[in-house]
Every structure is written in structure tokens, then in C-alpha cells.
C-alpha positions in Angstrom: -1.8 14.5 17.3 -1.1 11.0 18.6 1.5 8.4 17.8 0.3 5.5 15.6 -0.8 4.9 12.0 -3.8 5.7 9.9 -4.2 3.7 6.7 -5.9 5.5 3.8 -7.0 3.7 0.6 -9.8 2.7 -1.7 -11.4 -0.7 -1.5 -11.5 -2.8 -4.7 -13.6 -5.7 -6.1 -11.1 -8.4 -7.1 -11.5 -11.5 -9.2 -8.5 -13.8 -8.9 -8.0 -16.2 -11.8 -11.6 -15.6 -13.1 -13.1 -16.5 -9.7 -15.9 -14.8 -7.7 -15.9 -11.2 -6.6 -13.9 -10.9 -3.5 -12.8 -7.9 -1.2 -9.7 -6.3 -2.5 -7.6 -3.2 -2.0 -5.2 -2.6 0.8 -7.8 -2.2 3.6 -9.2 -5.6 2.7 -6.0 -7.5 3.4 -4.5 -5.9 6.5 -6.9 -6.9 9.2 -4.8 -9.9 10.6 -1.6 -7.8 10.6 -3.3 -4.9 12.4 -4.4 -7.3 15.1 -0.7 -7.7 16.2 0.8 -4.5 14.9 2.5 -2.3 17.5 0.8 1.0 18.5 -2.5 2.5 17.7 -3.8 1.9 14.1 -6.9 3.0 12.2 -8.3 2.5 8.7 -10.2 5.0 6.6 -11.5 3.6 3.3 -14.1 4.1 0.6 -16.4 2.2 -1.7 -19.5 2.9 -3.8 -22.8 2.3 -2.0 -23.7 -0.6 -4.3 -20.6 -2.5 -3.3 -20.6 -1.9 0.5 -22.2 -5.3 1.2 -19.2 -7.1 -0.2 -17.0 -5.5 2.4 -19.1 -4.6 5.4 -18.9 -7.9 7.3 -15.2 -8.3 6.5 -14.3 -4.9 7.9 -16.6 -5.2 10.9 -14.3 -8.0 12.2 -11.2 -5.8 12.2 -9.5 -5.3 15.5 -9.0 -1.6 14.9 -11.4 1.3 14.1 -12.5 1.4 10.5 -14.2 4.4 8.9 -16.0 3.6 5.6 -16.7 6.7 3.4 -18.9 6.6 0.4 -17.5 6.9 -3.1 -19.0 7.1 -6.6 -16.9 4.2 -7.9 -15.1 1.2 -6.4 -11.9 0.1 -8.0 -12.2 -3.3 -9.8 -9.5 -5.7 -10.9 -9.0 -9.1 -12.5 -5.8 -10.8 -11.2 -4.4 -13.6 -13.4 -1.5 -15.6 -12.0 1.3 -17.7 -13.5 3.4 -18.6 -10.5 4.7 -15.4 -8.9 4.0 -13.5 -12.1 0.6 -11.9 -12.6 -1.4 -10.0 -15.3 -3.8 -7.3 -14.1 -6.9 -6.1 -15.9 -8.6 -2.9 -14.6 -12.4 -3.2 -14.5 -13.2 0.1 -12.8 -11.3 3.1 -11.6 -11.9 4.4 -8.1 -12.4 8.1 -7.1 -9.4 10.3 -6.2 -9.0 11.4 -2.6 -9.7 15.1 -2.2 -8.8 17.6 0.6 -12.5 17.3 1.6 -12.0 13.5 2.0 -9.0 14.1 4.3 -11.1 16.5 6.4 -13.8 13.9 6.6 -11.3 11.3 7.7 -10.4 13.3 10.9 -6.9 11.8 11.0 -5.3 12.2 14.5 -2.1 10.1 14.0 1.3 11.4 13.0 1.9 8.7 10.5 -0.4 8.0 7.5 0.0 5.1 5.1 -1.4 6.1 1.7 -2.4 3.0 -0.3 -3.3 4.0 -3.9 -4.3 1.2 -6.3 -3.8 3.4 -9.4 -2.2 6.7 -10.3 -4.1 9.9 -9.5 -6.0 8.4 -6.5 -3.9 10.7 -4.2 -3.1 13.9 -6.1 -0.1 15.9 -5.0 -2.4 18.6 -3.6 -4.0 16.1 -1.2 -0.6 14.8 -0.1 0.7 18.3 0.5 -2.4 19.0 2.6 -1.5 16.0 4.8 2.0 17.2 5.2 0.8 20.7 6.1 -1.3 19.2 8.8 1.8 17.7 10.3 1.6 14.1 9.1 4.4 11.8 7.9 3.4 9.9 4.8 4.2 6.3 3.8 3.3 5.7 0.2 2.8 2.5 -1.9 4.6 3.0 -5.2 2.0 1.3 -7.3 0.3 4.6 -7.1 3.1 6.1 -9.1 3.4 3.7 -12.0 -0.1 2.3 -12.6 -2.1 4.2 -15.2 -5.7 5.0 -14.1 -7.5 3.5 -17.1 -9.9 0.6 -17.7 -8.3 -2.4 -19.6 -5.1 -4.3 -19.4 -3.0 -2.5 -16.7 -0.3 -0.2 -18.1 2.7 0.8 -16.0 5.0 3.7 -16.8 6.8 6.6 -15.2 4.4 9.3 -16.1 3.7 10.3 -12.5 3.8 13.7 -10.8 7.3 14.1 -9.4 6.0 16.5 -6.8 4.5 13.5 -5.0 8.0 12.4 -4.0 8.6 15.7 -2.1 5.7 14.9 0.3 6.9 11.4 1.3 8.8 10.1 4.4 8.7 6.4 3.1 8.2 5.0 -0.4 7.6 1.3 -0.8 8.3 -0.1 -4.2 7.9 -3.6 -5.5 10.9 -4.7 -7.6 9.1 -4.2 -10.9 7.9 -0.7 -9.8 11.4 0.2 -8.8 12.7 -0.6 -12.2 10.2 1.9 -13.7 10.6 4.7 -11.1 14.4 4.4 -10.9 15.0 3.7 -14.5 16.8 0.4 -13.7 17.9 -1.8 -10.8 17.8 -0.1 -7.4 21.0 1.3 -6.0 22.2 3.9 -3.5 22.6 6.5 -6.3 19.3 6.3 -8.0 17.2 5.8 -4.8 18.9 8.8 -3.1 18.2 10.9 -6.2 14.4 10.5 -5.5 14.8 12.7 -2.5 12.6 10.4 -0.3 14.3 9.8 3.1 13.4 6.1 3.2 12.9 3.9 0.1 12.0 0.2 0.6 12.2 -2.1 -2.4 10.5 -5.5 -1.9 11.9 -8.5 -3.8 9.2 -11.1 -3.2 10.5 -14.3 -1.7 14.0 -12.8 -1.6 13.2 -10.2 1.0 13.7 -6.5 0.6 16.3 -3.6 0.5 16.0 -0.5 2.6 17.7 2.7 1.3 18.3 5.4 3.9 20.9 8.0 4.4 23.0 7.0 1.4 23.2 3.3 2.6 21.4 0.1 1.9 20.2 -2.6 4.4 19.2 -6.0 3.0 16.6 -8.0 4.9 15.8 -11.6 4.0 12.3 -12.8 3.8 11.0 -14.3 7.1 9.7 -17.5 5.6 9.5 -17.6 1.8 6.1 -19.0 0.8 5.7 -20.2 -2.7 2.9 -21.8 -4.7 0.1 -19.4 -3.7 -1.2 -16.2 -5.2 0.3 -13.2 -3.6 -2.5 -10.6 -3.9 -2.3 -8.3 -0.9 1.2 -9.3 0.1 2.7 -5.9 -0.8 -0.1 -4.1 1.0 0.4 -6.2 4.2 4.2 -5.5 4.1 3.8 -1.8 3.6 1.3 -1.3 6.4 3.2 -3.6 8.8 6.4 -1.7 8.0 4.7 1.7 8.5 3.0 0.6 11.7 6.3 -0.5 13.2 8.1 2.7 12.1 5.3 4.8 13.6 5.8 2.8 16.9 9.5 3.7 16.8 11.1 0.6 15.3 14.2 1.0 13.2 13.8 0.3 9.4 15.4 -3.2 9.4 13.3 -4.4 12.4 10.2 -3.0 10.8 10.9 -4.9 7.6 11.5 -8.1 9.5 8.2 -7.8 11.4 6.3 -7.0 8.2 7.9 -9.9 6.3 6.7 -12.3 9.0 3.1 -11.0 8.7 3.2 -11.5 4.9 4.4 -15.1 5.4 1.6 -15.8 7.8 -1.0 -14.4 5.4 0.3 -16.5 2.5 0.6 -19.7 4.6 -3.1 -19.4 5.3 -3.8 -19.7 1.5 -2.5 -23.3 1.2 
């Protein structure tokens, strides 16, 4: 097994503010960050055959190897913004990742960033299989709180707690943290999750990193306001995991990832 990071996650068909279909899902947003990320990185993703044309050219330009597996369904979302707030409507639910999918991915890196868009995309059995293979898992917390159902997105705490036992890093947006932790994040309730490293992102205010019974606060590199933030959380999570896989300390990893998010958002002006 080599050092570096493999990113696993479904692609999605996004429509922002009733616009055209555009590439979405974590693998669609992280290309620029991966071009400068430290260490070896790779992406393994999936889409239904009828949607591949939306993503193929986009992914072909990536500076890292990309493996595109076939799925029955591609995730689909409508993203409706009001400033930094957004409303999400689920148009389609993607397929869960199975142990067979992990075998097909042929992952050779120690670190794996798991990027679910909805709950149940990565069942606990699949995550345990990754751990049994010797991988360290970074996990995007939207895969804990987002119900896998068509319609207006519902978020709640009805996730499988066994997932937490498989994780090395859990990234939570502020709103997700309130659901998972039952309130504002603190040393007590983050430690109670049993995950060695919990990163709570706070939008333009930066992030908090909870490790070893302590908290480290990192300010945003360059707060960027007035643009939609779709993909920002994914870019941060992957940038953070790539830096951690390359040996960076948590605060340094967060600083680097924050800079990549700012760069991405600045290009949207």
C-alpha cells in the first residue's frame, strides 16, 4: 500500500438556481485542488451510462488518474441559493457502494476520502471492509445526516452509529455538526463521537479541529462572499485529507484546504 489519497464518491447532476444540468458531486469539483495537492491522489467515481457524457470531458482534464465505474442511477440535485443559505431538492438517489465496488476500485493508497452525497451511499459494512484492508478513512458528514429520498432534502440524526467507529477523520459543516452533536460543537460532544479527528467547517469564518481532547481554530484563508458555494465543502474535505495523507499536521492541512476553497470561489465571480 502506498502513501497518498484515493477519493471515492458518486457523481451528481446539479441544477443551481434552476439553471442547466451541470457536473456535481465531490469528484466534479476537486480537479483544480488535486492539481496542486501534495502527494499521490486518485479519484474513483460512478455514474449511470446515460449521464456519462455530462462528465467525461470534465474528468478527462483532471491532473490525476480517474476511474469511472458504471452505476444504475446518478445522484441528482436542485440547489437554490439565498446568500450563503441554500435549499436542496433531491431529484435522484445514487447507488450505494458495495464491497464489490471497493474491489473493482483497486485502491492502493493508505488514505481514502469517502464522499457520500446522501445517507446509505457507504454502508457500514463497506466502510469496515476498507478498514480491514488497512485504509484510513476520511468521511464527509453530509453522508450521516442527509436522508436518501427524492424530494426536499431532509436532514436528521438517524444514521448508523457504527460508521463512526470506522473513521479516522470526520468533516462536518456547521449545520451538520448541530445535528450529529445535538448542539454547538465542543470538546465534550466531539470527543464522545469516538472519531480521532473531527473538523467542523464554519463557512467564511474558517473551521475548528477537534483532536485529542483539544480544539484548534483556523481562520478562513480569504473569505469569499456573494457567490454560490456548491462544492466548497468537498474541496475543503479532499484538500484536508490529501494534506493529512502527505503528513501535514491538522492545522496546516486546514489552512491549505481553505486556500483552495477561496481560489475556487473567486473563479465564480
